[in-house]
N, C-alpha and C positions, 0 to 999 in steps of 0.2 A: 382590701382588708387582709392583713397578715394572718396566717394560720398559726396562732400562738396558743399553746396548751393552757397557759394561765387564764386565758379568756374563757375557756370551757367552764371553769368553776364559777366565775362571775356570772356568766349568762344563765347557768342552771339555777344559781341562787336567786337571780332576779325573777325567773319564771316559775320555778317549783321549789321555793325555799323549805317547805314543810315535808317534801317527799324524801323518802330514804335514799341516801347515796351509797351507803355501805353498811354491812352488818357483820358481826362475829358473835356467835351464840345469841344471847338475848340482847346484847349491846347493839345500838343503831346510831349512826350519825347521819343527819339530814344534809341536803345540799346547802341549806343556809348555814348550818353549823360548820360544815367543812370549809365553806368560803370564809366565814368569820375567823375561825381558828387559823386558817392559812394566812389571812391578812395579819393577824397578830404575830404569828410566828415569823413571817417575812420581815415585819418591822423589827422584831427582836434580833433577828440574824443580821439585818442591815446595820443596826447599831453596832454590831460586833465586826463590821467591815466586810461582810459577805455581799458580793455584788455580781453583776453580769459576767459570765464566763468562769467564775470560780466553781471549783468542783466541791460538792458535798458528798462524802462517803457515808452511807448508812449501813451500819452493822446491826441489823434488826431482824427479828423474826416477825411473824404475822401478828399485827395489832392495829387497831383502828387509829392509834396515835401516829402511825407512820404516814397516813394519807395526808394530813395537813402539811407534813414536812415535804412530801412529794409536790404538793400544790404550791407551797411557799417558795420552793426552789424555782419552779416555773415562773412565778410572779416576779421574782428578782432577776430572772435571766440566768440564774446559777444552774449548774449541771448536776443532776441527781445521779449518784453512782452507788447502787446497792451492792453489797457483797453477801455471800452465803452466811446466814446466821449459824449454820451447823459447823462452820469451820472453827477450829481452835484459835486461840490468840496467835500461836506460832504460824498457823496457816493463813490467818487473816491479814497479818501485818504486811507481808510482801505484796499481796494483791492490792491492799489499800494504797500502798506506796506507788503503785503504777499510775494512779490517778493524779499524782502531784496535787493533792487536794488542799483547799483552804481550811476545811473543817471535817472532823469525824464525829458522827453522832451514833451512839449505841443505845439500845433499849435496856430495860432494867436488868435482865439476866446477864448482860454483858457489861454493865456499867462499871463494875469493879476492875475491869481490864482495859477500859477505853483509853485512859491516859497512857498506859503502857504500849498499846498498839499504835496510838497516834505518834508517840515518840519514835518507835521503831520504824514507822512508815514515813517519818519526816513531815508529818502534818502539823500545822501551826497550832491548832486549837482543837479541843475535844469537849463535847457536851453529852450529857445523858438525857434520854428522852423519857421524861415522866417516871421518876422513881429510881430505885437501885441505890447502891452504896455511893456515898458522896465523894467519889474520886474526881468528879468534874462538875461544873455548874449544871443545874437542872434547867433544861430549855422550857419546861412547863412553867417554872417560876418566872423566868425571864419574860415570857410573853403575856403574863396576866395583866400587866399594867399598860399594855399597848392597845391602841385603837383597833377595832375590827372593821373599820370602813375600808372600802376598796382602795387599793394602791393605784397610782398612776402607772400605766403600762411602761415597762422599761424600753429603752431605745434598742429594740431587737429586730433582727430579720428572721423570718420564718425558717430560714436555712441555717440559723445558728444552732449549736448543739443544745439538745434538751436533756438527754440521758446518756449514760455510759453503762452498758451491761457487760459484765466480764464473762468470757467464755474461754474455751480451750481450743488451741490450734492443733495442727497435725503433730506437732512435737510435744503437745501437752503443756506448753508454756501459756499462761493466761494472757488473753488480749482483751482490751476494752473496746467493745463495739459502740461506735458513736452514732446516735440517731438524732436527727434534727427535729424541731417542732413540726416542720412540714411533713416529714416522713411519718411521725407518729399520728398526726392528724389524718393523713391519707390512709394509713393502715387501719384506723379505727372508725372512720366516718362510715355511716350506714345509710346515707341517702336522705333526701328531704321528705320522702313520702312514708317514712317509718312512723306509724301512728300509735304503736303500742310500745311502751317503755320495755326495754330488755331487763329482765331480772335474772341474772346469772349467778350460779354457785360456782366458786372457783376452787379447784383442788390444789392449785399451786401455792407455795408459800410466798409471802410478800417481799421476797428478795429475788424472785424469779421474773424474767422478762414477761412470761405469759400471764402472770398475775396482773401486771400493770396494763398489758395490752387488753386483756379481758375487761379490766375495770374501765379503761378509757372507752372501749367499745360500748359498754353499758351506759356510761355517762353521756356519750354522744347521742343517746336516745332519751336523755333525762331519766335514766333508769337507775338500777341498783346492782351492786356487786356484793355477793355474800361470801365471806371467807370462813374457813374452818381451821382448827389448830392442828389437825392431822387428817390426811386424805384417807380416812377409813370409810368403808361403805356406810356405817351407821351415822357418822357425822355428816357426810354429804347428803344422804337421804333425809336425815332429820332437818337439815338446813333447807332442802327443797320444800319439805312440808311446811316448815315454820314460815318461810318467806314467800310461799306460793310462787316459786321460781318457774320461769318458762324456758330456761336454757340451762343445760348441764354439759360441760365439756370435760371428758376424762380420757387419759391415755388408756390403751387396751388393757393393761394390767389392772388398773383400778376398776374399769368396767367389769372385768371378769369377777372381781370380788363383789361388786354390787349385784351382779346377776346371780350370785350364789346365795343372796339373802332372801328372806321370806318376802314374797311380793306384796303381802298384805300388811307388813309391819309399818309401812310409812305411806302417807297419801302423796303420790306423785302425779296425780291427775292434772296438775297445772302445767306440766312439762309439754313443750311444743317442739323443742330442738334437743336432740341427744347426739352430740358431735364427738368425734374422736380423731386421732392422728398421732404424730410424733414418732411412733414406731409402727412396725408391720401390723396390719389389721386383718386377722383371719376372717374368712367369709362366714364361718359359723358364729362369730361374735356379732356380725351384722344381723344375721337371722335371729339371734337371741334378743338383740335390742329391739328388733321389729315386733317380736312376740311379746316382750315384757312391757314395752311402751307403745301400744297401738295409737295411731293417729299422730305420731311424732315424725319429724324429719331427721335424718341422719346424714351428716356430711363428713368426709374424710379430708383432713388438711395435711399438706406437706409444706414445710418452710423452715425458717431458722431465724435467729436473732438478727442476722445480717440482712436477710432479704424480706422478712415478713412472710406473707403467703406467696408461695411459688406455684402451687397447684392446688386445686380443690375438686374433689369428686362430689358432685351434687347428689341429693337424695334420689333423684330419678335414675342414677346410674350405679348406686352402691351394690345392687344385686346383679346388674347386667355386666359390670366390669370388675369382678373380684380381683383383688391384688393391686388394682390401679389406685393412684392418688389423683387422677383426673387431669384435665387440661389446665393451662395457666389461666388465672382469673382475668377479667378485663383490666387493661393497663399494664399487664405483665407480658414480657417476651421471654420465651424459654427455648433453648436450643441445646443440642448435645455436641460436645467437642469430638474430635476424631477418635479419642480414646473412650468415649462414652460418658465423660464427665458432664454433669448437669450445670449449665450456665444460665444465669437469670439477669434480666435487665428490666428496670422499672423506675418510676419516680419516687418510690419509697424504699430504695436500697439504703444501706448504711453509707455514711460518708467515708468510712474507713475505720482503721484501728487507731485508738488514741496513742499519739506519740510513737507510732510504729510504722514509719513510711515504707520500709521494705516489705513488711507483712501486707500492708495495704496494696502495694504495687503488685504483689504476687496474686492477691485475691481479686482485685479490681483491674481489669484490663479492657481498655477501649469501651468503658461503660458497662461491661458484663462482669457479674460476680461469679467466680468459679467456686462452686459449692464443695468440691471434694467428694460428692456423692456420684455414683454411677447409675445410669438409667437407660431405659429403652422406651421408645415411643411406638405405639401401635398405629394401625392405618388411620385411625380417627384422631391421632394427635394426643392420645391419653398417655400419661407417663406412668411407668412402673420403676420403682427403685430396686436395683439389683445388687448393690454393694457400695463400698467406700474405697477411695484411693488411699486413705490413711488408716492408721491402726487404732484410732481413738475408739473407745468402747462407749456405746450409748445404752444406758441401762435405766429404765423407768423415767426417761426424759432428761436424765443428767449425763454429763460427759465425764469420763474417767480416763486418765492417761495411764497406760500400763507402766511406764517408767516410774511414775510417782508411787504406785503401790509396790512395785518391785523394790524401790528404795526403802520403804517402810518394813519390808520383810527380809531384806538382805542380811541383817545381822542376827536372824533367828538361829539359835544354837543347834537346832535340829535339821537345818538345811545346808546342803552343799551348794545348790543353785536353785534359782526360782525364776520363772517367767510368767507373766500375766497376759492372758488373752481374753477376748470376749467370745462367749459361746451363744449361739442363737437360743432364744427362750420364748415360748409363746406368751408368757405373762409379762416379762420385763423387756422384751425386745432382744436384749443380750444380758447375760450375767457375767460378772467378773469371776474368772477362774484362775486360780493359782496352780501352775504346773510345777511340781516340785521334784528335785533330786534330793532325796533325804539322806541324812546320816543315821545309820542304825534304823530303829523303828520309826523315827520321824514324828512330826507333829500331826495332830488332828486338825480339821477345819476350824474347830472351836479354838484351838491353840493359836492358829494363824490370826483369827479375828481378834483375839485378846491381845496379841502382840501388836496389832495395828491400832488398838484403842489409844486415843490421844495423839496419834501420829497423822492419821488421815481420817476424814469424815466417814461415818458409817456406811454411806451409800457407795463409797469407794472400796470398802473391804470385801474380800472374796466371799462369794456365796457358794462356790464349788471348789473342790481341790482334786487334782489328778496327780498321780505319781508316774514318773518315767525314770529310766536308768540314766539317760543323758539328754541334754537339750540339743536339738538339731541346730547347727550353726553354719553360716556361709564359710567357705574355705578361705576366701580372700581377706575378709574383715573380721570374721568371728562373730558376726551379728546373729542373734537368735532368729530363726526362721519361723515366725509366728504363724504364718499361713499353713506351713507344714505341720506345726503342732496342732492346730485346729482340725486339720484333716485326720491326723492320727487319733485324736480324742474321739472324733465323731465316728470313726471306723471301728471303734471298740465294741 
């Protein structure tokens, strides 16, 4: 029997139709409702010519109405391709265009720009997802007259593409990571002996790979995924208490905010797993998690959109192996190249980058994915991350290309030159820092952020500014020496 993600929704609806599948605030959708709405939506999309292999780009923020679209695409054999809802229309259009999509769907806050973005991206049709200004047909209206009975499974192979998640490469150019039905099934399957449904609260927005991975992991146990509109400590802890969640995964920066709240403000006694990863995890954070949530297990994860989980530090080792991300999990091979680059091989790797054979060939060689991260292995085979081969900034779990931010700042009247680097930060992993050669008095950090508004998303804007008399450059090519800049700033 093929590992097709669309079947996950049908099977859960057959066995636990009344059980919650997802929540957002007080709103809840059951497994039966999710299946029914997905079937209606799939039929409506099918009538408009969407079929197996077609790409559906979703320009949507977190909302329960996105989940039937995700399920409907899987049922049709279409490929779901979400893009960051925080991006402006000008930023979203070129990324959407990379998918060569059949359809663009936007939620209500973006509905008034959906036709414009679709036209710029070369996408044939645009729809709005429940509400918004009437610049495109409303998908909610189209699906109401459709039957909610199960669809016949499409003629798919489990190795056919299921999703495309957009990420940034070493040059900062977006690339579409293609994941098959099989890869996502294997990444999220939790075994046949899991007898307690997982009830996870998700800090990630519903255009992020991790949000869908956490959701599918919960659904593989016939459980529930709980979303929040913003990853604040108060919203996350309130969701834990409201839904009696037994798992919460947060990046270290978010955990730090949670640990600074009043421990008696929310009932978190239902938690059994408090996991972390994505960026460096200080040992004092682990100690604080153990103290704040007694009786829970904590695991540290290392991976990426392309590889899924590459290494996992289990609860038994989080205090014994500080700074480590653990050994590779079962089914994953991990080795270091001669230069220390971490290479991963498994059955749930990406199939490559969509429509980018050269980038795929560089990253996937002889079955091994080359991560671009640098690591060391201790005598027990436990991995520690020590750096990156490229210059991409990882801040709060998001990727930022320095060149893109530099482009947004280049015409600031108070700057002669600017370079953008990532500086280590205990909360965010790295922060975006603008290193400026100023004209006269020069701008403030607030001035720089205001100049970036509407040009790049807020998570890409500088959080720190440094002044220098001149940018260090290579003699031969005149390229900015970012590593030297970072050393200079840290030595001050």
